[in-house]
C-alpha positions in Angstrom: 101.9 83.3 156.1 104.6 82.3 158.6 104.5 83.3 162.3 107.1 86.1 161.7 104.9 87.7 159.0 101.8 87.2 161.1 103.5 88.9 164.1 104.8 91.8 162.0 101.3 92.4 160.6 99.8 92.0 164.1 102.3 94.3 165.8 101.8 97.0 163.2 98.1 96.9 163.7 98.3 96.9 167.5 101.0 99.6 167.8 102.0 98.3 171.2 105.6 99.0 172.4 105.8 95.7 174.3 104.5 92.1 174.0 104.3 89.1 176.3 104.9 85.7 174.8 103.1 82.6 176.1 103.5 78.9 175.1 100.6 76.9 176.3 99.7 73.3 176.3 96.4 73.2 174.3 95.7 69.5 174.6 96.7 68.2 178.0 96.2 64.4 178.3 93.5 63.1 180.6 96.2 61.7 183.0 97.8 65.1 183.6 97.3 66.8 186.9 96.5 70.5 187.2 100.0 71.0 188.5 101.5 69.2 185.5 99.4 71.3 183.1 100.4 74.5 184.9 104.1 73.6 184.7 103.7 72.9 180.9 102.7 76.5 180.3 105.3 79.2 180.3 105.2 83.0 179.8 108.0 85.3 178.9 107.7 89.0 179.3 106.6 89.2 182.8 109.8 89.1 184.8 111.7 86.4 183.0 114.8 87.1 181.0 114.0 85.6 177.6 117.6 84.5 176.9 118.2 82.7 180.3 114.7 82.2 181.7 116.0 83.7 185.0 113.3 85.6 186.9 114.2 89.2 187.6 112.8 89.7 191.1 111.0 93.0 191.8 110.7 93.9 188.1 107.3 94.9 186.5 105.7 93.0 183.6 107.5 94.8 180.8 107.3 92.4 177.9 109.5 92.6 174.8 109.7 95.1 172.0 108.5 94.0 168.5 112.2 93.6 167.5 113.0 91.4 170.4 110.0 89.2 169.6 111.1 88.9 166.0 114.7 88.0 167.2 113.2 85.1 169.1 110.8 84.0 166.4 112.8 80.8 165.5 112.4 79.7 169.1 108.8 80.7 169.2 108.1 78.8 166.0 109.7 75.7 167.5 107.3 75.9 170.4 104.3 76.4 168.1 105.2 73.6 165.7 104.2 71.0 168.3 100.7 69.7 167.8 99.7 70.0 171.4 101.0 73.5 172.0 99.9 77.0 171.1 101.9 80.2 171.0 100.2 83.4 172.1 101.1 87.1 172.0 99.7 89.7 174.4 100.2 93.4 173.5 101.1 95.6 176.6 100.3 99.3 176.8 99.4 101.5 179.8 96.8 103.6 177.9 95.2 100.9 175.6 93.3 97.7 176.1 93.4 95.1 173.4 90.1 93.3 173.6 90.1 89.9 171.9 86.9 88.5 170.5 87.7 84.8 170.4 86.2 82.0 168.4 84.3 83.9 165.7 82.8 81.1 163.6 79.8 82.3 161.6 79.5 84.8 158.8 76.9 86.7 160.9 79.3 87.0 163.9 82.1 88.1 161.5 79.9 90.8 159.9 78.9 92.1 163.3 82.5 92.1 164.6 83.7 93.9 161.4 81.2 96.6 162.3 83.1 97.3 165.5 86.2 98.3 163.4 88.7 95.8 164.9 92.4 96.7 164.5 93.1 93.1 163.5 91.4 89.9 162.5 93.3 86.6 162.3 92.7 82.9 162.0 93.1 81.1 165.4 92.3 77.6 164.0 90.5 76.1 161.1 87.1 77.9 160.7 87.7 80.1 163.8 88.9 83.7 164.0 90.0 86.2 166.6 89.5 89.9 166.3 91.3 92.5 168.4 89.8 95.9 169.3 92.0 98.7 170.5 90.2 100.6 173.3 91.5 103.6 175.2 92.1 102.7 178.9 91.0 104.7 181.9 93.9 106.2 183.8 92.7 104.5 187.0 94.0 100.9 186.6 91.2 99.4 188.8 88.5 101.0 186.7 90.4 100.2 183.5 90.6 96.5 184.3 86.9 96.2 185.4 85.8 98.0 182.2 88.0 95.9 179.9 86.9 92.6 181.5 83.2 93.7 181.3 83.6 94.7 177.7 85.4 91.5 176.7 82.8 89.4 178.5 79.9 91.2 176.7 81.5 91.1 173.3 82.5 87.4 173.5 79.0 86.4 174.9 77.5 88.0 171.8 80.0 87.3 169.0 82.5 84.7 170.1 83.4 82.4 173.0 81.2 83.1 176.0 83.9 81.7 178.3 86.3 84.6 177.4 85.8 87.3 180.1 89.4 88.6 180.4 90.2 92.1 179.1 93.8 91.1 178.6 93.3 87.9 176.5 96.3 86.7 174.5 96.1 86.4 170.7 96.9 83.0 169.2 99.9 83.4 166.9 
């Protein structure tokens, strides 16, 4: 499946109106400083205009519609086709959290995660999977964030990568 097909399937499962796109250096060299690594990552869909890269000051993190993401898929694929770089998609919705269980590697973990009825399961690398759960968000954004982070931390501790504790974890495309 190509990235366009993966995104189409993913966005249909997520049902989000907007998505943030991140290109991240997955394998920084040992000689790179933290500043160089940070500069190598870039995220579109916060305040940047995807066409120009110009930051729109004072604008909220709105992301891009599924159609806009698909329009930019050739560019996204060119980022992701580099061996040291990963392309990530983060669904954005005010009333829903998309909890990623990352690095599912064993049949036992996968069986347990399937029991949670994830909206989507996809391969993140050879022999490793990510599952995404859609969870209704509390209207209070502070409580919602705390609840999402605690849920992601507990689920990843039990079924995936214990280092993942973020309730707004991007999904590897």
